[in-house]
Every structure is written in C-alpha cells, then in structure tokens.
VOPA-543767 format. One record per residue: residue number from 1; residue in three letters; x, y, z of N, C-alpha, C, CB in turn. Coordinates in steps of 0.02 Angstrom, whole numbers, m for minus. Glycine has a CB too. Layout:
num NUM | residuo ALA | nX X | nY Y | nZ Z | caX X | caY Y | caZ Z | cX X | cY Y | cZ Z | cbX X | cbY Y | cbZ Z;
...
//
This chain:
num 1 | residuo MET | nX m505 | nY 1866 | nZ m2027 | caX m487 | caY 1776 | caZ m2002 | cX m530 | cY 1761 | cZ m1946 | cbX m399 | cbY 1757 | cbZ m1972;
num 2 | residuo GLU | nX m601 | nY 1748 | nZ m1937 | caX m624 | caY 1743 | caZ m1878 | cX m610 | cY 1655 | cZ m1849 | cbX m702 | cbY 1770 | cbZ m1884;
num 3 | residuo THR | nX m590 | nY 1656 | nZ m1785 | caX m577 | caY 1588 | caZ m1769 | cX m611 | cY 1581 | cZ m1712 | cbX m509 | cbY 1568 | cbZ m1762;
num 4 | residuo ASN | nX m633 | nY 1532 | nZ m1699 | caX m698 | caY 1512 | caZ m1650 | cX m648 | cY 1449 | cZ m1592 | cbX m785 | cbY 1463 | cbZ m1712;
num 5 | residuo LEU | nX m650 | nY 1512 | nZ m1539 | caX m601 | caY 1500 | caZ m1480 | cX m615 | cY 1439 | cZ m1447 | cbX m602 | cbY 1555 | cbZ m1427;
num 6 | residuo ILE | nX m696 | nY 1413 | nZ m1458 | caX m711 | caY 1352 | caZ m1405 | cX m687 | cY 1288 | cZ m1461 | cbX m811 | cbY 1347 | cbZ m1373;
num 7 | residuo ALA | nX m709 | nY 1307 | nZ m1527 | caX m689 | caY 1244 | caZ m1552 | cX m612 | cY 1233 | cZ m1548 | cbX m714 | cbY 1238 | cbZ m1622;
num 8 | residuo GLU | nX m571 | nY 1283 | nZ m1546 | caX m514 | caY 1289 | caZ m1538 | cX m489 | cY 1249 | cZ m1474 | cbX m503 | cbY 1356 | cbZ m1540;
num 9 | residuo ALA | nX m510 | nY 1259 | nZ m1429 | caX m496 | caY 1236 | caZ m1352 | cX m517 | cY 1184 | cZ m1342 | cbX m521 | cbY 1272 | cbZ m1300;
num 10 | residuo LEU | nX m575 | nY 1152 | nZ m1385 | caX m593 | caY 1085 | caZ m1358 | cX m551 | cY 1040 | cZ m1419 | cbX m687 | cbY 1071 | cbZ m1352;
num 11 | residuo LYS | nX m523 | nY 1065 | nZ m1481 | caX m460 | caY 1021 | caZ m1512 | cX m418 | cY 1020 | cZ m1479 | cbX m431 | cbY 1035 | cbZ m1569;
num 12 | residuo PHE | nX m381 | nY 1055 | nZ m1448 | caX m327 | caY 1053 | caZ m1400 | cX m334 | cY 1001 | cZ m1351 | cbX m321 | cbY 1116 | cbZ m1366;
num 13 | residuo MET | nX m377 | nY 1006 | nZ m1313 | caX m413 | caY 965 | caZ m1265 | cX m420 | cY 892 | cZ m1267 | cbX m472 | cbY 986 | cbZ m1264;
num 14 | residuo VAL | nX m453 | nY 873 | nZ m1340 | caX m443 | caY 816 | caZ m1360 | cX m386 | cY 774 | cZ m1383 | cbX m473 | cbY 818 | cbZ m1392;
num 15 | residuo LEU | nX m342 | nY 816 | nZ m1415 | caX m290 | caY 819 | caZ m1421 | cX m237 | cY 794 | cZ m1369 | cbX m290 | cbY 869 | cbZ m1435;
num 16 | residuo GLY | nX m243 | nY 835 | nZ m1324 | caX m190 | caY 812 | caZ m1250 | cX m212 | cY 752 | cZ m1215 | cbX m189 | cbY 872 | cbZ m1185;
num 17 | residuo MET | nX m281 | nY 742 | nZ m1204 | caX m321 | caY 710 | caZ m1178 | cX m299 | cY 638 | cZ m1210 | cbX m391 | cbY 739 | cbZ m1188;
num 18 | residuo GLY | nX m299 | nY 629 | nZ m1274 | caX m280 | caY 574 | caZ m1312 | cX m199 | cY 557 | cZ m1302 | cbX m300 | cbY 589 | cbZ m1387;
num 19 | residuo ILE | nX m156 | nY 600 | nZ m1302 | caX m105 | caY 585 | caZ m1292 | cX m79 | cY 553 | cZ m1232 | cbX m83 | cbY 625 | cbZ m1303;
num 20 | residuo VAL | nX m121 | nY 595 | nZ m1185 | caX m98 | caY 557 | caZ m1119 | cX m139 | cY 497 | cZ m1109 | cbX m104 | cbY 603 | cbZ m1052;
num 21 | residuo PHE | nX m175 | nY 477 | nZ m1141 | caX m214 | caY 402 | caZ m1136 | cX m172 | cY 360 | cZ m1181 | cbX m300 | cbY 400 | cbZ m1165;
num 22 | residuo THR | nX m144 | nY 371 | nZ m1238 | caX m120 | caY 342 | caZ m1275 | cX m35 | cY 319 | cZ m1239 | cbX m130 | cbY 384 | cbZ m1338;
num 23 | residuo PHE | nX m7 | nY 376 | nZ m1202 | caX 48 | caY 371 | caZ m1155 | cX 27 | cY 304 | cZ m1115 | cbX 54 | cbY 443 | cbZ m1106;
num 24 | residuo LEU | nX m9 | nY 315 | nZ m1059 | caX m36 | caY 287 | caZ m1006 | cX m48 | cY 219 | cZ m1035 | cbX m96 | cbY 325 | cbZ m977;
num 25 | residuo ILE | nX m62 | nY 207 | nZ m1097 | caX m95 | caY 107 | caZ m1111 | cX m9 | cY 82 | cZ m1146 | cbX m198 | cbY 92 | cbZ m1210;
num 26 | residuo VAL | nX 21 | nY 148 | nZ m1173 | caX 84 | caY 113 | caZ m1172 | cX 129 | cY 105 | cZ m1112 | cbX 121 | cbY 140 | cbZ m1217;
num 27 | residuo MET | nX 128 | nY 137 | nZ m1085 | caX 158 | caY 126 | caZ m1012 | cX 133 | cY 55 | cZ m972 | cbX 133 | cbY 192 | cbZ m965;
num 28 | residuo VAL | nX 66 | nY 64 | nZ m974 | caX 37 | caY 3 | caZ m948 | cX 74 | cY m64 | cZ m981 | cbX m43 | cbY 5 | cbZ m964;
num 29 | residuo TYR | nX 70 | nY m86 | nZ m1041 | caX 99 | caY m124 | caZ m1074 | cX 179 | cY m143 | cZ m1070 | cbX 82 | cbY m103 | cbZ m1123;
num 30 | residuo ALA | nX 205 | nY m89 | nZ m1058 | caX 285 | caY m80 | caZ m1054 | cX 306 | cY m114 | cZ m997 | cbX 312 | cbY m5 | cbZ m1048;
num 31 | residuo LEU | nX 261 | nY m100 | nZ m948 | caX 282 | caY m129 | caZ m872 | cX 256 | cY m205 | cZ m874 | cbX 240 | cbY m82 | cbZ m801;
num 32 | residuo LYS | nX 215 | nY m208 | nZ m902 | caX 200 | caY m287 | caZ m909 | cX 236 | cY m324 | cZ m934 | cbX 152 | cbY m305 | cbZ m939;
num 33 | residuo LEU | nX 259 | nY m294 | nZ m988 | caX 310 | caY m332 | caZ m1022 | cX 377 | cY m349 | cZ m976 | cbX 331 | cbY m290 | cbZ m1085;
num 34 | residuo GLN | nX 385 | nY m298 | nZ m958 | caX 439 | caY m280 | caZ m912 | cX 443 | cY m340 | cZ m846 | cbX 422 | cbY m197 | cbZ m883;
num 35 | residuo ALA | nX 389 | nY m335 | nZ m814 | caX 373 | caY m380 | caZ m768 | cX 375 | cY m462 | cZ m796 | cbX 303 | cbY m358 | cbZ m744;
num 36 | residuo LYS | nX 372 | nY m481 | nZ m873 | caX 379 | caY m555 | caZ m873 | cX 465 | cY m564 | cZ m891 | cbX 320 | cbY m593 | cbZ m938;
num 37 | residuo ILE | nX 484 | nY m500 | nZ m917 | caX 554 | caY m529 | caZ m923 | cX 593 | cY m531 | cZ m846 | cbX 599 | cbY m479 | cbZ m980;
num 38 | residuo ILE | nX 579 | nY m495 | nZ m811 | caX 602 | caY m485 | caZ m755 | cX 591 | cY m561 | cZ m714 | cbX 567 | cbY m420 | cbZ m725;
num 39 | residuo GLY | nX 522 | nY m586 | nZ m714 | caX 509 | caY m638 | caZ m681 | cX 531 | cY m706 | cZ m720 | cbX 441 | cbY m633 | cbZ m664;
num 40 | residuo LYS | nX 566 | nY m698 | nZ m791 | caX 594 | caY m763 | caZ m819 | cX 661 | cY m762 | cZ m813 | cbX 577 | cbY m776 | cbZ m888;
num 41 | residuo TYR | nX 700 | nY m726 | nZ m796 | caX 756 | caY m718 | caZ m780 | cX 780 | cY m689 | cZ m708 | cbX 773 | cbY m686 | cbZ m828;
num 42 | residuo PHE | nX 735 | nY m665 | nZ m675 | caX 738 | caY m676 | caZ m591 | cX 690 | cY m693 | cZ m563 | cbX 752 | cbY m627 | cbZ m552;
num 43 | residuo PRO | nX 676 | nY m761 | nZ m552 | caX 622 | caY m793 | caZ m506 | cX 611 | cY m798 | cZ m437 | cbX 621 | cbY m847 | cbZ m516;
num 44 | residuo GLU | nX 554 | nY m762 | nZ m419 | caX 552 | caY m768 | caZ m339 | cX 584 | cY m832 | cZ m310 | cbX 476 | cbY m767 | cbZ m313;
num 45 | residuo LYS | nX 625 | nY m841 | nZ m248 | caX 630 | caY m891 | caZ m231 | cX 579 | cY m910 | cZ m172 | cbX 691 | cbY m895 | cbZ m221;
num 46 | residuo LYS | nX 559 | nY m978 | nZ m179 | caX 500 | caY m1004 | caZ m139 | cX 520 | cY m1001 | cZ m53 | cbX 482 | cbY m1088 | cbZ m167;
num 47 | residuo VAL | nX 489 | nY m956 | nZ m19 | caX 512 | caY m962 | caZ 58 | cX 486 | cY m1010 | cZ 97 | cbX 499 | cbY m905 | cbZ 96;
num 48 | residuo GLU | nX 499 | nY m1044 | nZ 137 | caX 465 | caY m1098 | caZ 166 | cX 418 | cY m1076 | cZ 236 | cbX 523 | cbY m1151 | cbZ 183;
num 49 | residuo PRO | nX 351 | nY m1079 | nZ 244 | caX 333 | caY m1054 | caZ 303 | cX 351 | cY m1065 | cZ 375 | cbX 283 | cbY m1061 | cbZ 300;
num 50 | residuo LYS | nX 366 | nY m1009 | nZ 411 | caX 405 | caY m1015 | caZ 480 | cX 344 | cY m1043 | cZ 520 | cbX 441 | cbY m935 | cbZ 515;
num 51 | residuo LYS | nX 378 | nY m1094 | nZ 576 | caX 337 | caY m1118 | caZ 623 | cX 301 | cY m1069 | cZ 659 | cbX 371 | cbY m1154 | cbZ 664;
num 52 | residuo PRO | nX 219 | nY m1083 | nZ 687 | caX 202 | caY m1030 | caZ 731 | cX 236 | cY m1026 | cZ 806 | cbX 130 | cbY m1034 | cbZ 738;
num 53 | residuo GLN | nX 252 | nY m970 | nZ 836 | caX 265 | caY m974 | caZ 892 | cX 229 | cY m1015 | cZ 934 | cbX 266 | cbY m924 | cbZ 908;
num 54 | residuo THR | nX 254 | nY m1025 | nZ 1005 | caX 213 | caY m1080 | caZ 1065 | cX 158 | cY m1011 | cZ 1081 | cbX 278 | cbY m1119 | cbZ 1158;
num 55 | residuo THR | nX 112 | nY m1043 | nZ 1115 | caX 67 | caY m981 | caZ 1149 | cX 88 | cY m970 | cZ 1208 | cbX m9 | cbY m991 | cbZ 1156;
num 56 | residuo THR | nX 134 | nY m1003 | nZ 1241 | caX 153 | caY m988 | caZ 1311 | cX 180 | cY m907 | cZ 1303 | cbX 217 | cbY m1048 | cbZ 1340;
num 57 | residuo THR | nX 217 | nY m892 | nZ 1238 | caX 265 | caY m826 | caZ 1256 | cX 197 | cY m779 | cZ 1253 | cbX 341 | cbY m802 | cbZ 1191;
num 58 | residuo SER | nX 152 | nY m779 | nZ 1206 | caX 87 | caY m739 | caZ 1196 | cX 58 | cY m741 | cZ 1266 | cbX 33 | cbY m772 | cbZ 1139;
num 59 | residuo THR | nX 44 | nY m785 | nZ 1307 | caX 3 | caY m795 | caZ 1369 | cX 73 | cY m750 | cZ 1408 | cbX m20 | cbY m896 | cbZ 1397;
num 60 | residuo ASN | nX 126 | nY m778 | nZ 1418 | caX 160 | caY m725 | caZ 1463 | cX 165 | cY m643 | cZ 1458 | cbX 223 | cbY m743 | cbZ 1460;
num 61 | residuo ASN | nX 153 | nY m615 | nZ 1391 | caX 145 | caY m565 | caZ 1370 | cX 79 | cY m551 | cZ 1389 | cbX 161 | cbY m561 | cbZ 1311;
num 62 | residuo ASN | nX 15 | nY m583 | nZ 1377 | caX m33 | caY m541 | caZ 1387 | cX m53 | cY m548 | cZ 1471 | cbX m92 | cbY m557 | cbZ 1333;
num 63 | residuo THR | nX m18 | nY m582 | nZ 1510 | caX m16 | caY m602 | caZ 1569 | cX 15 | cY m519 | cZ 1612 | cbX 35 | cbY m679 | cbZ 1571;
num 64 | residuo ALA | nX 85 | nY m521 | nZ 1574 | caX 106 | caY m455 | caZ 1590 | cX 80 | cY m391 | cZ 1582 | cbX 150 | cbY m449 | cbZ 1567;
num 65 | residuo LYS | nX 59 | nY m381 | nZ 1543 | caX 20 | caY m326 | caZ 1509 | cX m55 | cY m320 | cZ 1555 | cbX 7 | cbY m350 | cbZ 1419;
num 66 | residuo MET | nX m85 | nY m371 | nZ 1576 | caX m143 | caY m353 | caZ 1615 | cX m115 | cY m347 | cZ 1696 | cbX m205 | cbY m415 | cbZ 1604;
num 67 | residuo ALA | nX m60 | nY m365 | nZ 1702 | caX m22 | caY m351 | caZ 1775 | cX m10 | cY m277 | cZ 1792 | cbX 53 | cbY m386 | cbZ 1777;
num 68 | residuo ALA | nX 16 | nY m270 | nZ 1734 | caX 35 | caY m178 | caZ 1722 | cX m38 | cY m135 | cZ 1716 | cbX 86 | cbY m160 | cbZ 1631;
num 69 | residuo ILE | nX m87 | nY m172 | nZ 1671 | caX m132 | caY m126 | caZ 1699 | cX m182 | cY m115 | cZ 1753 | cbX m157 | cbY m116 | cbZ 1664;
num 70 | residuo VAL | nX m179 | nY m172 | nZ 1787 | caX m210 | caY m169 | caZ 1836 | cX m176 | cY m134 | cZ 1890 | cbX m229 | cbY m226 | cbZ 1848;
num 71 | residuo ALA | nX m112 | nY m130 | nZ 1883 | caX m51 | caY m91 | caZ 1937 | cX m79 | cY m22 | cZ 1933 | cbX 45 | cbY m91 | cbZ 1907;
num 72 | residuo ALA | nX m79 | nY 2 | nZ 1864 | caX m79 | caY 77 | caZ 1843 | cX m152 | cY 103 | cZ 1867 | cbX m67 | cbY 87 | cbZ 1756;
num 73 | residuo VAL | nX m215 | nY 43 | nZ 1878 | caX m276 | caY 63 | caZ 1887 | cX m273 | cY 78 | cZ 1966 | cbX m329 | cbY 10 | cbZ 1860;
num 74 | residuo GLN | nX m259 | nY 47 | nZ 2001 | caX m246 | caY 27 | caZ 2080 | cX m193 | cY 106 | cZ 2095 | cbX m191 | cbY m74 | cbZ 2092;
num 75 | residuo HIS | nX m145 | nY 111 | nZ 2054 | caX m100 | caY 185 | caZ 2076 | cX m143 | cY 226 | cZ 2064 | cbX m31 | cbY 210 | cbZ 2035;
num 76 | residuo HIS | nX m179 | nY 249 | nZ 1996 | caX m230 | caY 297 | caZ 1992 | cX m287 | cY 296 | cZ 2061 | cbX m267 | cbY 280 | cbZ 1920;
num 77 | residuo LYS | nX m298 | nY 256 | nZ 2067 | caX m367 | caY 251 | caZ 2129 | cX m316 | cY 272 | cZ 2188 | cbX m415 | cbY 154 | cbZ 2148;
num 78 | residuo ASN | nX m259 | nY 232 | nZ 2204 | caX m244 | caY 266 | caZ 2266 | cX m236 | cY 336 | cZ 2268 | cbX m191 | cbY 242 | cbZ 2290;
num 79 | residuo LEU | nX m210 | nY 385 | nZ 2212 | caX m196 | caY 448 | caZ 2220 | cX m256 | cY 492 | cZ 2225 | cbX m156 | cbY 466 | cbZ 2172;
num 80 | residuo LYS | nX m305 | nY 471 | nZ 2200 | caX m380 | caY 501 | caZ 2218 | cX m401 | cY 505 | cZ 2264 | cbX m428 | cbY 479 | cbZ 2200;
num 81 | residuo GLY | nX m404 | nY 462 | nZ 2309 | caX m417 | caY 470 | caZ 2375 | cX m388 | cY 418 | cZ 2429 | cbX m483 | cbY 472 | cbZ 2378;
//
C-alpha cells in the first residue's frame, strides 16, 4: 500500500486551515451579536464635553518652562568658562 505523503500533507493542511478559517468567521459573527446584545441592554451614557481650559494656565506653564530652559542654558554656559 503506497501512500502519497505530499497529497496527505496537502489534505491535512487544507483541512486544518479550513477549520481555523471557519472558527474565525464564527467568532466574528458571535462577537458582533454580543456587541448588539450589550448595546441593547447597556447603552452608553452620553458625556457632555467639558469646557476648554483658559489659555492663561497654558501660557503660565509655557512661561515657566521657558524660564527654566533659559536658566539651565545660562548655568551651563557659566560652568564652561
């Protein structure tokens, strides 16, 4: 009894890949169904957008950062010479 190993290997490969592909398709549809069920019984609450922060806080932060950078550069220049 002679068995063609390549044909057997291809048959097992196609069978395995078919099973995995089928499982993935079933999983996608199951997750879509789950999302619809969860969305129906647990709808998302609408969150009102927060008011934007005033620009003075960000301006003060930028000014403080710039002052720190200038001080660091001056300190580094003073150490060198």
